[in-house]
C-alpha positions in Angstrom: -8.2 -2.9 21.2 -7.5 -5.7 23.6 -8.5 -5.4 27.3 -4.9 -6.1 28.4 -3.5 -3.0 26.7 -3.3 -0.3 29.3 -2.7 3.2 27.8 -3.8 5.3 30.7 -0.2 6.3 31.7 0.7 7.3 28.1 1.6 10.7 26.9 -1.2 12.6 25.2 -0.7 13.6 21.7 0.5 17.2 21.8 -1.2 18.1 18.5 -4.7 16.7 19.4 -5.8 19.9 21.2 -4.6 22.2 18.4 -6.4 20.0 15.8 -9.7 19.9 17.6 -12.8 17.9 16.6 -13.4 19.7 13.3 -9.7 19.2 12.2 -10.0 15.5 13.1 -13.1 15.1 10.9 -11.2 16.7 8.0 -8.2 14.4 8.5 -10.5 11.3 8.7 -12.5 12.5 5.6 -9.3 13.0 3.6 -8.0 9.5 4.7 -11.2 7.7 3.7 -11.2 9.5 0.2 -7.6 8.6 -0.4 -8.2 5.0 0.5 -11.4 5.1 -1.7 -13.7 4.3 1.1 -17.5 5.1 0.4 -19.7 5.8 3.4 -23.2 4.2 3.1 -26.2 5.6 4.8 -27.5 3.6 7.8 -30.4 2.2 6.0 -28.2 0.9 3.2 -25.6 -0.4 5.5 -28.2 -2.4 7.4 -29.3 -4.0 3.9 -26.0 -5.0 2.8 -24.2 -7.5 5.1 -20.8 -7.4 3.3 -18.7 -5.8 0.6 -19.4 -8.7 -1.8 -23.2 -8.1 -1.8 -22.5 -4.3 -2.4 -20.4 -5.1 -5.4 -22.8 -7.6 -7.0 -25.6 -5.1 -6.5 -23.7 -2.2 -8.1 -22.6 -4.4 -11.0 -26.2 -5.6 -11.5 -27.3 -1.9 -11.5 -24.6 -1.0 -14.1 -25.6 -4.0 -16.3 -29.3 -2.9 -16.1 -28.3 0.7 -17.0 -26.2 -0.7 -20.0 -22.8 0.7 -18.7 -21.3 -2.6 -17.8 -21.2 -5.4 -20.4 -22.8 -8.7 -19.1 -20.2 -11.3 -18.6 -20.6 -14.2 -21.1 -21.8 -17.5 -19.6 -19.7 -19.7 -21.6 -16.5 -17.8 -21.4 -13.4 -20.1 -21.1 -11.3 -19.5 -18.0 -7.6 -19.0 -18.6 -5.6 -22.3 -18.1 -2.7 -22.5 -15.9 0.6 -23.0 -17.7 2.2 -26.3 -17.2 5.9 -26.6 -16.6 7.9 -28.8 -18.9 
């Protein structure tokens, strides 16, 4: 959040006290699951700098296991349609 946003005079959320820390954790976990987020352990998160590296590594692991077919090297790319 930007430094110039001053939220000190705002009204507190009336439901926050009733929800509590455990309730907030449950809400957060449900949100992350619904958005298909996956949490990495700290040692793995330090190894992978971005999501592209994680995806490449997972695809490689699936190819090695034989679950995912290897992409053909000479596959033709679909051509863009030309307008007449």
